Structures are given as structure tokens and as C-alpha cells.
TIVO-2410 file (N, C-alpha, C; in nm, 3 decimals):
# residues 148
REC num residu      c1      c2      c3 atome chaine
REC   1      M -10.316  -9.976  -1.137     N      A
REC   1      M -10.416 -10.045  -1.059    CA      A
REC   1      M -10.376 -10.050  -0.912     C      A
REC   2      A -10.247 -10.065  -0.886     N      A
REC   2      A -10.199 -10.076  -0.748    CA      A
REC   2      A -10.221  -9.945  -0.673     C      A
REC   3      A -10.205  -9.832  -0.742     N      A
REC   3      A -10.223  -9.703  -0.675    CA      A
REC   3      A -10.367  -9.684  -0.630     C      A
REC   4      S -10.462  -9.726  -0.713     N      A
REC   4      S -10.603  -9.709  -0.676    CA      A
REC   4      S -10.638  -9.799  -0.559     C      A
REC   5      T -10.581  -9.921  -0.553     N      A
REC   5      T -10.606 -10.011  -0.442    CA      A
REC   5      T -10.552  -9.952  -0.313     C      A
REC   6      K -10.434  -9.894  -0.319     N      A
REC   6      K -10.374  -9.832  -0.201    CA      A
REC   6      K -10.462  -9.717  -0.154     C      A
REC   7      Y -10.514  -9.639  -0.246     N      A
REC   7      Y -10.599  -9.526  -0.210    CA      A
REC   7      Y -10.726  -9.573  -0.140     C      A
REC   8      I -10.787  -9.680  -0.190     N      A
REC   8      I -10.910  -9.733  -0.130    CA      A
REC   8      I -10.882  -9.782   0.011     C      A
REC   9      C -10.772  -9.856   0.028     N      A
REC   9      C -10.738  -9.908   0.161    CA      A
REC   9      C -10.712  -9.794   0.259     C      A
REC  10      T -10.642  -9.690   0.215     N      A
REC  10      T -10.615  -9.576   0.302    CA      A
REC  10      T -10.746  -9.507   0.339     C      A
REC  11      A -10.836  -9.494   0.244     N      A
REC  11      A -10.965  -9.430   0.272    CA      A
REC  11      A -11.046  -9.513   0.370     C      A
REC  12      C -11.042  -9.646   0.356     N      A
REC  12      C -11.114  -9.732   0.449    CA      A
REC  12      C -11.055  -9.721   0.588     C      A
REC  13      F -10.921  -9.717   0.596     N      A
REC  13      F -10.855  -9.708   0.725    CA      A
REC  13      F -10.890  -9.576   0.795     C      A
REC  14      R -10.893  -9.467   0.718     N      A
REC  14      R -10.931  -9.337   0.775    CA      A
REC  14      R -11.074  -9.341   0.826     C      A
REC  15      G -11.162  -9.410   0.754     N      A
REC  15      G -11.301  -9.420   0.797    CA      A
REC  15      G -11.317  -9.494   0.928     C      A
REC  16      I -11.232  -9.594   0.952     N      A
REC  16      I -11.238  -9.670   1.077    CA      A
REC  16      I -11.195  -9.583   1.194     C      A
REC  17      L -11.094  -9.499   1.174     N      A
REC  17      L -11.043  -9.415   1.282    CA      A
REC  17      L -11.137  -9.300   1.316     C      A
REC  18      M -11.219  -9.259   1.221     N      A
REC  18      M -11.309  -9.146   1.245    CA      A
REC  18      M -11.429  -9.190   1.328     C      A
REC  19      S -11.487  -9.097   1.401     N      A
REC  19      S -11.607  -9.128   1.478    CA      A
REC  19      S -11.724  -9.149   1.381     C      A
REC  20      P -11.827  -9.225   1.421     N      A
REC  20      P -11.942  -9.246   1.332    CA      A
REC  20      P -12.011  -9.116   1.294     C      A
REC  21      R -12.016  -9.020   1.386     N      A
REC  21      R -12.081  -8.891   1.358    CA      A
REC  21      R -12.004  -8.816   1.250     C      A
REC  22      A -11.870  -8.824   1.254     N      A
REC  22      A -11.788  -8.752   1.156    CA      A
REC  22      A -11.799  -8.815   1.018     C      A
REC  23      M -11.829  -8.945   1.011     N      A
REC  23      M -11.839  -9.012   0.881    CA      A
REC  23      M -11.969  -8.979   0.810     C      A
REC  24      L -12.071  -8.935   0.885     N      A
REC  24      L -12.199  -8.903   0.822    CA      A
REC  24      L -12.188  -8.776   0.741     C      A
REC  25      P -12.251  -8.770   0.626     N      A
REC  25      P -12.253  -8.644   0.553    CA      A
REC  25      P -12.340  -8.542   0.627     C      A
REC  26      R -12.325  -8.417   0.592     N      A
REC  26      R -12.399  -8.311   0.661    CA      A
REC  26      R -12.550  -8.333   0.654     C      A
REC  27      Q -12.598  -8.379   0.542     N      A
REC  27      Q -12.742  -8.398   0.525    CA      A
REC  27      Q -12.793  -8.506   0.620     C      A
REC  28      A -12.719  -8.614   0.638     N      A
REC  28      A -12.762  -8.721   0.729    CA      A
REC  28      A -12.761  -8.671   0.873     C      A
REC  29      A -12.663  -8.588   0.910     N      A
REC  29      A -12.660  -8.532   1.045    CA      A
REC  29      A -12.781  -8.441   1.066     C      A
REC  30      W -12.823  -8.370   0.963     N      A
REC  30      W -12.940  -8.284   0.975    CA      A
REC  30      W -13.065  -8.367   0.995     C      A
REC  31      L -13.072  -8.485   0.932     N      A
REC  31      L -13.190  -8.570   0.945    CA      A
REC  31      L -13.206  -8.628   1.085     C      A
REC  32      Q -13.099  -8.627   1.166     N      A
REC  32      Q -13.106  -8.680   1.301    CA      A
REC  32      Q -13.169  -8.581   1.398     C      A
REC  33      Q -13.184  -8.456   1.358     N      A
REC  33      Q -13.242  -8.356   1.447    CA      A
REC  33      Q -13.390  -8.383   1.467     C      A
REC  34      K -13.440  -8.341   1.585     N      A
REC  34      K -13.582  -8.360   1.614    CA      A
REC  34      K -13.664  -8.258   1.537     C      A
REC  35      R -13.782  -8.300   1.495     N      A
REC  35      R -13.870  -8.213   1.420    CA      A
REC  35      R -13.983  -8.170   1.513     C      A
REC  36      H -13.994  -8.043   1.539     N      A
REC  36      H -14.096  -7.992   1.629    CA      A
REC  36      H -14.212  -7.927   1.555     C      A
REC  37      R -14.191  -7.890   1.430     N      A
REC  37      R -14.296  -7.822   1.355    CA      A
REC  37      R -14.281  -7.852   1.207     C      A
REC  38      T -14.388  -7.827   1.135     N      A
REC  38      T -14.388  -7.843   0.990    CA      A
REC  38      T -14.430  -7.711   0.928     C      A
REC  39      I -14.359  -7.668   0.827     N      A
REC  39      I -14.393  -7.545   0.757    CA      A
REC  39      I -14.427  -7.582   0.613     C      A
REC  40      V -14.548  -7.549   0.570     N      A
REC  40      V -14.592  -7.574   0.433    CA      A
REC  40      V -14.558  -7.449   0.351     C      A
REC  41      M -14.485  -7.469   0.242     N      A
REC  41      M -14.441  -7.356   0.159    CA      A
REC  41      M -14.502  -7.367   0.020     C      A
REC  42      E -14.510  -7.252  -0.049     N      A
REC  42      E -14.554  -7.252  -0.188    CA      A
REC  42      E -14.463  -7.159  -0.267     C      A
REC  43      R -14.453  -7.183  -0.396     N      A
REC  43      R -14.368  -7.100  -0.482    CA      A
REC  43      R -14.438  -6.967  -0.512     C      A
REC  44      V -14.361  -6.859  -0.509     N      A
REC  44      V -14.415  -6.728  -0.544    CA      A
REC  44      V -14.440  -6.722  -0.695     C      A
REC  45      F -14.344  -6.773  -0.772     N      A
REC  45      F -14.357  -6.778  -0.917    CA      A
REC  45      F -14.358  -6.924  -0.959     C      A
REC  46      P -14.470  -6.976  -1.012     N      A
REC  46      P -14.477  -7.118  -1.047    CA      A
REC  46      P -14.379  -7.154  -1.158     C      A
REC  47      V -14.329  -7.277  -1.151     N      A
REC  47      V -14.234  -7.326  -1.251    CA      A
REC  47      V -14.312  -7.359  -1.379     C      A
REC  48      P -14.266  -7.310  -1.494     N      A
REC  48      P -14.338  -7.338  -1.619    CA      A
REC  48      P -14.317  -7.483  -1.662     C      A
REC  49      L -14.408  -7.533  -1.743     N      A
REC  49      L -14.394  -7.667  -1.798    CA      A
REC  49      L -14.282  -7.670  -1.902     C      A
REC  50      G -14.224  -7.786  -1.921     N      A
REC  50      G -14.119  -7.803  -2.020    CA      A
REC  50      G -14.175  -7.803  -2.161     C      A
REC  51      K -14.089  -7.826  -2.258     N      A
REC  51      K -14.130  -7.822  -2.398    CA      A
REC  51      K -14.234  -7.929  -2.432     C      A
REC  52      H -14.221  -8.046  -2.372     N      A
REC  52      H -14.312  -8.156  -2.405    CA      A
REC  52      H -14.408  -8.184  -2.290     C      A
REC  53      G -14.434  -8.086  -2.207     N      A
REC  53      G -14.528  -8.103  -2.097    CA      A
REC  53      G -14.467  -8.165  -1.972     C      A
REC  54      G -14.338  -8.190  -1.972     N      A
REC  54      G -14.272  -8.251  -1.856    CA      A
REC  54      G -14.201  -8.145  -1.773     C      A
REC  55      L -14.094  -8.186  -1.708     N      A
REC  55      L -14.015  -8.094  -1.628    CA      A
REC  55      L -13.939  -7.997  -1.718     C      A
REC  56      P -13.924  -7.872  -1.675     N      A
REC  56      P -13.851  -7.776  -1.756    CA      A
REC  56      P -13.701  -7.803  -1.751     C      A
REC  57      G -13.631  -7.761  -1.854     N      A
REC  57      G -13.486  -7.776  -1.859    CA      A
REC  57      G -13.419  -7.672  -1.770     C      A
REC  58      P -13.290  -7.687  -1.744     N      A
REC  58      P -13.219  -7.592  -1.658    CA      A
REC  58      P -13.217  -7.450  -1.714     C      A
REC  59      D -13.223  -7.436  -1.846     N      A
REC  59      D -13.223  -7.303  -1.906    CA      A
REC  59      D -13.359  -7.234  -1.894     C      A
REC  60      E -13.464  -7.309  -1.863     N      A
REC  60      E -13.598  -7.252  -1.850    CA      A
REC  60      E -13.632  -7.210  -1.707     C      A
REC  61      V -13.549  -7.249  -1.611     N      A
REC  61      V -13.574  -7.217  -1.470    CA      A
REC  61      V -13.471  -7.116  -1.424     C      A
REC  62      N -13.516  -7.013  -1.352     N      A
REC  62      N -13.422  -6.915  -1.300    CA      A
REC  62      N -13.440  -6.899  -1.149     C      A
REC  63      E -13.375  -6.801  -1.090     N      A
REC  63      E -13.376  -6.782  -0.944    CA      A
REC  63      E -13.515  -6.744  -0.892     C      A
REC  64      L -13.598  -6.682  -0.974     N      A
REC  64      L -13.733  -6.643  -0.928    CA      A
REC  64      L -13.817  -6.765  -0.892     C      A
REC  65      H -13.793  -6.877  -0.960     N      A
REC  65      H -13.872  -6.997  -0.933    CA      A
REC  65      H -13.831  -7.065  -0.804     C      A
REC  66      K -13.722  -7.020  -0.741     N      A
REC  66      K -13.675  -7.079  -0.615    CA      A
REC  66      K -13.725  -7.002  -0.494     C      A
REC  67      I -13.797  -6.892  -0.515     N      A
REC  67      I -13.848  -6.812  -0.404    CA      A
REC  67      I -13.974  -6.878  -0.349     C      A
REC  68      L -13.976  -6.902  -0.219     N      A
REC  68      L -14.088  -6.968  -0.152    CA      A
REC  68      L -14.146  -6.876  -0.046     C      A
REC  69      R -14.274  -6.893  -0.016     N      A
REC  69      R -14.335  -6.819   0.095    CA      A
REC  69      R -14.413  -6.918   0.181     C      A
REC  70      P -14.413  -6.897   0.313     N      A
REC  70      P -14.485  -6.990   0.401    CA      A
REC  70      P -14.635  -6.975   0.387     C      A
REC  71      V -14.705  -7.088   0.384     N      A
REC  71      V -14.850  -7.089   0.374    CA      A
REC  71      V -14.910  -7.124   0.509     C      A
REC  72      E -14.852  -7.225   0.573     N      A
REC  72      E -14.908  -7.275   0.698    CA      A
REC  72      E -14.795  -7.326   0.788     C      A
REC  73      R -14.804  -7.294   0.916     N      A
REC  73      R -14.706  -7.343   1.014    CA      A
REC  73      R -14.778  -7.433   1.112     C      A
REC  74      L -14.739  -7.558   1.116     N      A
REC  74      L -14.801  -7.655   1.205    CA      A
REC  74      L -14.706  -7.683   1.321     C      A
REC  75      V -14.753  -7.662   1.443     N      A
REC  75      V -14.674  -7.693   1.562    CA      A
REC  75      V -14.743  -7.810   1.631     C      A
REC  76      Y -14.668  -7.916   1.656     N      A
REC  76      Y -14.725  -8.035   1.717    CA      A
REC  76      Y -14.744  -8.013   1.867     C      A
REC  77      P -14.852  -8.063   1.926     N      A
REC  77      P -14.872  -8.049   2.071    CA      A
REC  77      P -14.768  -8.133   2.146     C      A
REC  78      Q -14.739  -8.092   2.270     N      A
REC  78      Q -14.640  -8.163   2.351    CA      A
REC  78      Q -14.688  -8.302   2.392     C      A
REC  79      E -14.820  -8.317   2.415     N      A
REC  79      E -14.874  -8.445   2.457    CA      A
REC  79      E -14.957  -8.505   2.344     C      A
REC  80      M -14.963  -8.637   2.340     N      A
REC  80      M -15.042  -8.704   2.238    CA      A
REC  80      M -15.111  -8.826   2.299     C      A
REC  81      E -15.221  -8.866   2.237     N      A
REC  81      E -15.295  -8.982   2.284    CA      A
REC  81      E -15.242  -9.107   2.215     C      A
REC  82      C -15.234  -9.216   2.293     N      A
REC  82      C -15.193  -9.344   2.237    CA      A
REC  82      C -15.267  -9.456   2.310     C      A
REC  83      I -15.268  -9.574   2.250     N      A
REC  83      I -15.331  -9.692   2.309    CA      A
REC  83      I -15.221  -9.787   2.349     C      A
REC  84      L -15.223  -9.831   2.474     N      A
REC  84      L -15.121  -9.923   2.524    CA      A
REC  84      L -15.151 -10.064   2.474     C      A
REC  85      T -15.048 -10.134   2.433     N      A
REC  85      T -15.063 -10.272   2.387    CA      A
REC  85      T -15.016 -10.372   2.492     C      A
REC  86      D -14.963 -10.323   2.602     N      A
REC  86      D -14.916 -10.409   2.711    CA      A
REC  86      D -14.918 -10.327   2.839     C      A
REC  87      F -14.898 -10.392   2.953     N      A
REC  87      F -14.893 -10.322   3.081    CA      A
REC  87      F -14.767 -10.236   3.087     C      A
REC  88      V -14.782 -10.108   3.118     N      A
REC  88      V -14.670 -10.017   3.135    CA      A
REC  88      V -14.682  -9.958   3.275     C      A
REC  89      E -14.582  -9.984   3.357     N      A
REC  89      E -14.586  -9.940   3.495    CA      A
REC  89      E -14.592  -9.787   3.503     C      A
REC  90      G -14.687  -9.737   3.579     N      A
REC  90      G -14.703  -9.594   3.597    CA      A
REC  90      G -14.784  -9.526   3.488     C      A
REC  91      V -14.822  -9.601   3.384     N      A
REC  91      V -14.899  -9.542   3.274    CA      A
REC  91      V -15.036  -9.607   3.262     C      A
REC  92      G -15.042  -9.738   3.246     N      A
REC  92      G -15.170  -9.806   3.234    CA      A
REC  92      G -15.155  -9.949   3.189     C      A
REC  93      I -15.269 -10.010   3.152     N      A
REC  93      I -15.271 -10.150   3.110    CA      A
REC  93      I -15.309 -10.158   2.962     C      A
REC  94      R -15.310 -10.280   2.909     N      A
REC  94      R -15.342 -10.303   2.768    CA      A
REC  94      R -15.481 -10.250   2.735     C      A
REC  95      G -15.490 -10.174   2.627     N      A
REC  95      G -15.618 -10.122   2.581    CA      A
REC  95      G -15.653  -9.985   2.636     C      A
REC  96      D -15.573  -9.931   2.727     N      A
REC  96      D -15.601  -9.798   2.782    CA      A
REC  96      D -15.565  -9.690   2.681     C      A
REC  97      L -15.650  -9.590   2.673     N      A
REC  97      L -15.624  -9.472   2.591    CA      A
REC  97      L -15.565  -9.368   2.684     C      A
REC  98      V -15.436  -9.339   2.669     N      A
REC  98      V -15.366  -9.250   2.762    CA      A
REC  98      V -15.302  -9.134   2.686     C      A
REC  99      K -15.275  -9.026   2.760     N      A
REC  99      K -15.203  -8.911   2.705    CA      A
REC  99      K -15.063  -8.912   2.763     C      A
REC 100      V -14.963  -8.914   2.676     N      A
REC 100      V -14.824  -8.912   2.720    CA      A
REC 100      V -14.749  -8.805   2.640     C      A
REC 101      K -14.630  -8.770   2.689     N      A
REC 101      K -14.548  -8.674   2.615    CA      A
REC 101      K -14.509  -8.736   2.481     C      A
REC 102      R -14.505  -8.655   2.380     N      A
REC 102      R -14.472  -8.701   2.245    CA      A
REC 102      R -14.336  -8.770   2.242     C      A
REC 103      S -14.238  -8.715   2.314     N      A
REC 103      S -14.104  -8.774   2.314    CA      A
REC 103      S -14.104  -8.911   2.380     C      A
REC 104      V -14.182  -8.930   2.487     N      A
REC 104      V -14.189  -9.060   2.554    CA      A
REC 104      V -14.249  -9.163   2.459     C      A
REC 105      F -14.354  -9.125   2.388     N      A
REC 105      F -14.416  -9.218   2.293    CA      A
REC 105      F -14.317  -9.259   2.184     C      A
REC 106      H -14.251  -9.161   2.121     N      A
REC 106      H -14.165  -9.189   2.006    CA      A
REC 106      H -14.034  -9.255   2.045     C      A
REC 107      E -13.983  -9.230   2.166     N      A
REC 107      E -13.852  -9.282   2.205    CA      A
REC 107      E -13.860  -9.411   2.286     C      A
REC 108      E -13.970  -9.432   2.361     N      A
REC 108      E -13.976  -9.548   2.450    CA      A
REC 108      E -14.090  -9.644   2.418     C      A
REC 109      L -14.212  -9.593   2.411     N      A
REC 109      L -14.328  -9.682   2.399    CA      A
REC 109      L -14.342  -9.742   2.259     C      A
REC 110      Y -14.340  -9.661   2.156     N      A
REC 110      Y -14.363  -9.711   2.020    CA      A
REC 110      Y -14.252  -9.805   1.971     C      A
REC 111      P -14.123  -9.772   1.989     N      A
REC 111      P -14.020  -9.866   1.942    CA      A
REC 111      P -14.025 -10.001   2.013     C      A
REC 112      A -14.068 -10.004   2.139     N      A
REC 112      A -14.076 -10.129   2.214    CA      A
REC 112      A -14.209 -10.200   2.193     C      A
REC 113      S -14.294 -10.150   2.106     N      A
REC 113      S -14.428 -10.204   2.077    CA      A
REC 113      S -14.515 -10.209   2.202     C      A
REC 114      L -14.500 -10.110   2.289     N      A
REC 114      L -14.583 -10.100   2.408    CA      A
REC 114      L -14.705 -10.013   2.384     C      A
REC 115      A -14.707  -9.938   2.273     N      A
REC 115      A -14.820  -9.849   2.243    CA      A
REC 115      A -14.831  -9.831   2.093     C      A
REC 116      V -14.952  -9.794   2.049     N      A
REC 116      V -14.978  -9.762   1.909    CA      A
REC 116      V -15.049  -9.627   1.903     C      A
REC 117      Y -15.051  -9.568   1.785     N      A
REC 117      Y -15.121  -9.442   1.767    CA      A
REC 117      Y -15.270  -9.460   1.794     C      A
REC 118      A -15.334  -9.357   1.846     N      A
REC 118      A -15.477  -9.363   1.878    CA      A
REC 118      A -15.559  -9.323   1.755     C      A
REC 119      S -15.545  -9.399   1.649     N      A
REC 119      S -15.625  -9.374   1.528    CA      A
REC 119      S -15.763  -9.436   1.549     C      A
REC 120      P -15.864  -9.390   1.475     N      A
REC 120      P -15.997  -9.449   1.489    CA      A
REC 120      P -15.998  -9.601   1.465     C      A
REC 121      E -15.916  -9.649   1.371     N      A
REC 121      E -15.910  -9.792   1.344    CA      A
REC 121      E -15.854  -9.869   1.464     C      A
REC 122      N -15.747  -9.815   1.526     N      A
REC 122      N -15.688  -9.883   1.642    CA      A
REC 122      N -15.782  -9.879   1.761     C      A
REC 123      I -15.852  -9.768   1.781     N      A
REC 123      I -15.947  -9.758   1.893    CA      A
REC 123      I -16.058  -9.861   1.874     C      A
REC 124      A -16.111  -9.871   1.752     N      A
REC 124      A -16.218  -9.969   1.725    CA      A
REC 124      A -16.167 -10.112   1.744     C      A
REC 125      E -16.045 -10.139   1.705     N      A
REC 125      E -15.988 -10.274   1.719    CA      A
REC 125      E -15.977 -10.314   1.866     C      A
REC 126      F -15.929 -10.223   1.951     N      A
REC 126      F -15.914 -10.255   2.093    CA      A
REC 126      F -16.050 -10.264   2.163     C      A
REC 127      E -16.147 -10.181   2.121     N      A
REC 127      E -16.283 -10.191   2.177    CA      A
REC 127      E -16.345 -10.325   2.141     C      A
REC 128      E -16.327 -10.367   2.016     N      A
REC 128      E -16.380 -10.495   1.970    CA      A
REC 128      E -16.316 -10.612   2.046     C      A
REC 129      E -16.188 -10.603   2.069     N      A
REC 129      E -16.117 -10.708   2.144    CA      A
REC 129      E -16.169 -10.717   2.287     C      A
REC 130      R -16.192 -10.601   2.349     N      A
REC 130      R -16.241 -10.598   2.486    CA      A
REC 130      R -16.383 -10.656   2.495     C      A
REC 131      K -16.467 -10.621   2.397     N      A
REC 131      K -16.604 -10.673   2.396    CA      A
REC 131      K -16.606 -10.823   2.367     C      A
REC 132      A -16.515 -10.871   2.283     N      A
REC 132      A -16.509 -11.014   2.252    CA      A
REC 132      A -16.474 -11.096   2.376     C      A
REC 133      K -16.390 -11.040   2.461     N      A
REC 133      K -16.353 -11.109   2.584    CA      A
REC 133      K -16.457 -11.089   2.694     C      A
REC 134      G -16.551 -10.996   2.674     N      A
REC 134      G -16.654 -10.969   2.773    CA      A
REC 134      G -16.601 -10.899   2.896     C      A
REC 135      I -16.502 -10.813   2.877     N      A
REC 135      I -16.439 -10.744   2.989    CA      A
REC 135      I -16.478 -10.597   2.985     C      A
REC 136      E -16.517 -10.544   3.101     N      A
REC 136      E -16.540 -10.400   3.112    CA      A
REC 136      E -16.412 -10.337   3.163     C      A
REC 137      R -16.403 -10.206   3.146     N      A
REC 137      R -16.280 -10.137   3.185    CA      A
REC 137      R -16.244 -10.157   3.332     C      A
REC 138      L -16.341 -10.138   3.421     N      A
REC 138      L -16.313 -10.149   3.564    CA      A
REC 138      L -16.274 -10.291   3.601     C      A
REC 139      E -16.339 -10.389   3.540     N      A
REC 139      E -16.306 -10.528   3.570    CA      A
REC 139      E -16.163 -10.560   3.529     C      A
REC 140      S -16.122 -10.514   3.412     N      A
REC 140      S -15.987 -10.544   3.367    CA      A
REC 140      S -15.884 -10.476   3.456     C      A
REC 141      R -15.914 -10.353   3.498     N      A
REC 141      R -15.821 -10.281   3.585    CA      A
REC 141      R -15.811 -10.351   3.721     C      A
REC 142      L -15.926 -10.397   3.776     N      A
REC 142      L -15.924 -10.468   3.903    CA      A
REC 142      L -15.846 -10.598   3.892     C      A
REC 143      G -15.859 -10.666   3.778     N      A
REC 143      G -15.784 -10.790   3.757    CA      A
REC 143      G -15.634 -10.768   3.758     C      A
REC 144      V -15.589 -10.657   3.700     N      A
REC 144      V -15.446 -10.626   3.698    CA      A
REC 144      V -15.397 -10.596   3.838     C      A
REC 145      F -15.475 -10.517   3.913     N      A
REC 145      F -15.432 -10.482   4.048    CA      A
REC 145      F -15.437 -10.604   4.140     C      A
REC 146      A -15.527 -10.698   4.116     N      A
REC 146      A -15.535 -10.819   4.199    CA      A
REC 146      A -15.412 -10.907   4.176     C      A
REC 147      R -15.356 -10.906   4.054     N      A
REC 147      R -15.239 -10.988   4.025    CA      A
REC 147      R -15.111 -10.929   4.081     C      A
REC 148      M -15.111 -10.802   4.118     N      A
REC 148      M -14.988 -10.737   4.167    CA      A
REC 148      M -14.953 -10.780   4.306     C      A
***
């Protein structure tokens, strides 16, 4: 029992000395990379059903079932539309539908809750809020500039 405890302590000590990046497994390091495109793939040879209609056993699957071919390649545009939830200097005010770089939205605006995706539901919600307050776009913009 003492040998296993010593091994655990040594392993923990080694983990403290290593950098956080080195402690991550290869798969986790791969997940940190930015995703610029999506590729939809399909199997060339479909996997057969198992004996009882479920997943096939390892003896029923061979290398042919691992061959994939691309069906569709999706490349995301560099700019995207978003709705601001607060005043952002140099971009706009609350409720504005603006186009910003995708990286700016994902790295700065969205994590800080300064913007949301421009989905039809979000657009309708902000339009309803503006109408409930009885504010037109130009009036709200003039009000912000008057406060500066």
C-alpha cells in the first residue's frame, strides 16, 4: 500500500511542475484550436446492423466501414450580425443590429454579455422592447449622444 501512495504523490508532484498545456491530453489540445469550417462526411460503405438490430460487434465491422467521403464543406463568413445588449464604444448602442468580425463577437462581445446572436427571436424581442418604451431608432441614438 505504501508503494502505491508514493507513486501517487510523485505523479501529483510531477503534474504541479509541468505546464498546464503539457498536462492536457492531445485530444484536449486539439479542441482548443479555432474552427473555421465544417465538413459533413458520409460513409462509403454503410455499417450493417447487429444481430439484434443494435450496434454491430467488432467482428462484424471492418476497415471498409471506416472510409468516409466529404458531402458538404461549410466555410463560415468572416463577419456576422449580432444585436448589442449594452453600449459598446465604437460599435453601437443597446438594440443595434451590427456586423462585426466573428472573432470579435466570440472572444469579446458574447462572453461579456455585450451582444447576442441575431436570431429572429432575439430581433423580435429587441424590437418589442423598443416599441414598449416608445423609442424610435434616431431618438435613442440622439439620447446616447446627448449623454456623452
